C-alpha positions in Angstrom: -0.1 0.2 0.1 3.0 2.2 0.6 4.2 1.9 -2.1 1.6 2.6 -4.5 0.9 5.3 -2.3 4.7 6.5 -3.0 4.0 5.7 -7.3 1.1 8.2 -7.0 2.6 11.3 -5.7 5.6 10.8 -7.7 3.7 10.3 -10.8 1.5 14.1 -10.1 4.8 15.5 -8.5 6.5 14.2 -12.7 3.4 15.7 -14.3 2.9 18.9 -12.5 6.8 19.8 -12.8 7.7 22.9 -15.5 9.0 21.7 -18.7 12.2 23.4 -19.2 11.9 23.2 -23.6 8.9 25.7 -22.8 10.6 28.2 -21.3 14.2 28.3 -23.6 14.4 30.1 -26.5 15.1 28.6 -30.2 16.6 31.4 -31.7 19.9 31.2 -32.9 22.6 32.6 -31.5 24.5 35.9 -33.7 27.5 38.2 -33.3 26.9 41.1 -32.8 27.1 44.7 -35.1 30.1 46.3 -34.9 30.0 48.3 -31.9 30.5 53.0 -33.2 33.5 54.5 -32.5 31.9 57.8 -30.3 33.8 57.6 -26.9 30.8 57.0 -24.5 29.7 58.7 -21.6 30.0 57.4 -18.3 26.8 57.5 -16.4 29.0 58.1 -13.3 29.8 61.6 -14.0 26.3 62.8 -15.6 23.3 62.1 -15.0 21.0 58.9 -16.2 19.2 59.4 -19.5 16.0 59.4 -21.4 16.1 56.3 -24.4 16.9 58.0 -27.4 14.3 58.5 -30.9 13.9 54.9 -32.3 16.3 54.6 -35.0 15.3 55.3 -38.7 15.3 51.1 -39.2 13.3 48.7 -37.9 14.8 46.0 -36.2 15.1 42.6 -37.2 12.2 40.1 -35.2 14.5 38.4 -33.3 17.4 38.4 -32.4 20.1 36.5 -29.8 22.8 37.6 -28.6 26.0 35.0 -27.6 26.4 36.0 -24.2 28.3 33.9 -22.2 26.3 31.6 -19.5 26.8 30.7 -15.6 24.8 31.0 -13.3 25.3 33.1 -10.3 26.0 29.7 -8.3 28.2 27.8 -10.8 28.7 25.0 -8.4 25.2 24.5 -7.5 26.4 25.7 -3.8 23.4 28.2 -2.5 25.1 29.7 0.4 26.7 33.2 0.5 28.4 34.8 -0.8 26.8 33.2 -4.2 23.0 33.1 -2.9 23.7 37.3 -3.6 25.9 37.4 -6.4 22.9 38.5 -8.9 24.6 41.4 -10.1 28.2 40.5 -10.2 27.7 37.2 -12.2 25.5 39.5 -14.4 28.0 42.8 -14.4 30.9 39.7 -15.2 28.2 38.2 -18.0 27.6 41.8 -19.7 31.2 42.1 -19.6 33.3 39.6 -21.3 30.4 39.4 -23.9 31.4 43.7 -24.6 35.2 42.4 -24.5 34.7 39.6 -26.4 37.1 37.6 -24.4 36.2 33.7 -23.2 34.7 33.1 -19.7 35.4 30.3 -17.7 33.5 28.6 -15.0 36.7 29.3 -12.2 37.6 32.9 -14.0 33.9 33.6 -13.2 34.2 32.7 -9.6 37.2 34.5 -9.1 36.0 37.1 -10.7 32.9 37.1 -8.0 34.2 36.7 -5.3 36.7 39.9 -6.2 33.9 42.1 -7.0 32.1 41.4 -3.5 35.4 42.0 -1.7 35.4 45.0 -3.1 31.4 46.4 -2.6 32.0 45.2 0.7 35.5 47.8 1.4 33.1 50.6 -0.9 29.4 49.6 0.2 29.8 48.5 3.5 28.0 44.9 2.3 27.3 43.3 -0.9 24.0 42.0 -1.4 21.7 44.5 -3.2 23.1 46.8 -5.6 21.1 50.0 -6.9 21.5 50.7 -10.8 24.3 53.1 -10.0 26.4 51.4 -7.2 26.2 48.6 -10.4 27.4 50.7 -11.9 30.3 52.0 -10.3 31.3 48.5 -10.0 31.5 47.1 -13.5 33.2 50.7 -14.1 35.5 50.6 -11.0 36.8 47.0 -11.4 37.1 46.6 -15.3 37.8 49.9 -16.2 35.0 50.0 -18.0 33.2 52.9 -19.3 31.4 51.8 -22.3 28.0 51.7 -21.2 24.5 53.6 -20.7 22.3 53.9 -18.4 18.5 54.8 -19.4 15.1 55.4 -17.4 11.7 55.0 -18.3 12.1 52.5 -21.0 10.2 50.2 -23.0 10.0 47.8 -25.2 11.0 49.0 -28.6 13.7 50.8 -26.6 15.1 47.7 -25.3 14.9 45.6 -28.8 16.5 49.0 -30.6 19.3 48.3 -28.0 19.2 44.8 -28.4 19.5 45.3 -32.0 22.6 46.8 -32.2 24.3 44.6 -30.7 24.0 45.6 -27.0 23.2 43.8 -24.3 21.3 45.1 -21.5 21.4 44.6 -17.5 18.4 44.9 -15.8 16.9 45.0 -11.8 13.5 43.0 -10.8 11.1 42.6 -8.0 11.9 39.2 -8.7 9.0 37.5 -7.2 7.5 39.0 -10.0 9.1 37.5 -12.6 7.1 33.9 -12.1 10.4 31.7 -12.7 8.8 27.9 -12.1 12.8 27.3 -11.3 14.0 29.4 -8.5 14.0 28.7 -5.1 10.8 29.0 -3.0 9.3 32.4 -3.6 12.3 33.4 -5.7 14.7 36.2 -5.3 12.9 39.7 -3.8 15.5 41.4 -5.8 17.3 40.3 -9.0 18.9 41.4 -12.1 19.6 39.4 -14.3 21.1 39.9 -18.1 18.9 40.5 -21.4 20.2 39.1 -24.6 17.6 39.1 -26.6 13.3 38.6 -28.4 11.1 37.2 -30.4 8.1 37.9 -32.2 6.7 37.8 -28.1 9.3 37.2 -25.7 12.3 38.8 -24.7 15.8 36.3 -24.1 17.8 36.0 -21.8 20.3 34.7 -19.5 18.6 34.6 -15.5 21.8 33.6 -13.9 19.3 32.9 -10.7 18.7 29.0 -12.0 20.9 27.2 -14.0 18.4 26.4 -16.5 18.6 30.1 -16.9 20.3 30.0 -20.6 18.3 31.8 -23.4 15.4 32.0 -20.5 12.6 34.0 -22.3 10.1 36.3 -20.4 7.1 37.9 -22.2 7.7 41.5 -22.9 5.2 42.7 -20.4 6.8 40.4 -17.5 9.4 41.8 -18.0 8.4 45.5 -18.0 6.0 45.1 -14.7 8.9 43.4 -12.4 11.9 45.7 -13.4 11.8 48.0 -10.5 16.0 48.5 -9.4 16.9 47.9 -5.5 14.2 50.3 -3.3 15.0 50.7 0.7 11.3 50.8 1.8 9.7 48.5 -0.7 11.3 46.6 -4.7 7.7 48.1 -6.1 8.7 51.3 -5.3 11.7 51.2 -7.1 12.2 52.5 -10.6 12.4 51.3 -13.6 16.3 51.5 -15.2 18.5 49.7 -17.2 23.0 49.6 -17.7 23.2 49.4 -21.9 26.5 47.6 -22.1 28.3 48.2 -25.8 31.1 45.8 -27.3 34.0 47.7 -27.4 
């Protein structure tokens, strides 16, 4: 009898388990376009900007940039600091994409530790960083300033940036993303890399799960859940993104 109950329970759990393939993009990866040669403006010395007007030409119907991927806990150890390393992981993936460098798992882990140490020294903690703190982390540790901060963005603004070969680091009220592969309720605050889109979804490298490579979220979910860190209530956080451009 106990064996029968166990088998029935196992079948029920299996039938209810989400199918990973349903959340993965099948858009082939593509190389970035050639970056412009105009010098970047560092957002640490100038205020965040609103998106520019849309380009004259329509963006392609789909794109999936070839961004490296490791989850924020690459060895499946979700203790500290890995449990709170989504900002660091997202910065590393975007930077290595933008500079065209190879990224091994060991190098990824080394970079996470370096950023955590830097944050503790400069911010007093590493658990949560807003957009300004995140770009300072990127600029100070990698001597990289080929990025922009954009406010009040739309789906079309983001698609236009991706079509130019730029990747996006974006912050979220993590539990509003509804990712079925997060542990428990999911992270209160989360950051990930947006690297493409199709007709209905943004394509991400979501560092919050080992299944996060090429993970898709509907446009409306990304825009609705997007909030940078806020000390009182994450849903009060501004909708900002970091656009990282290839060098």
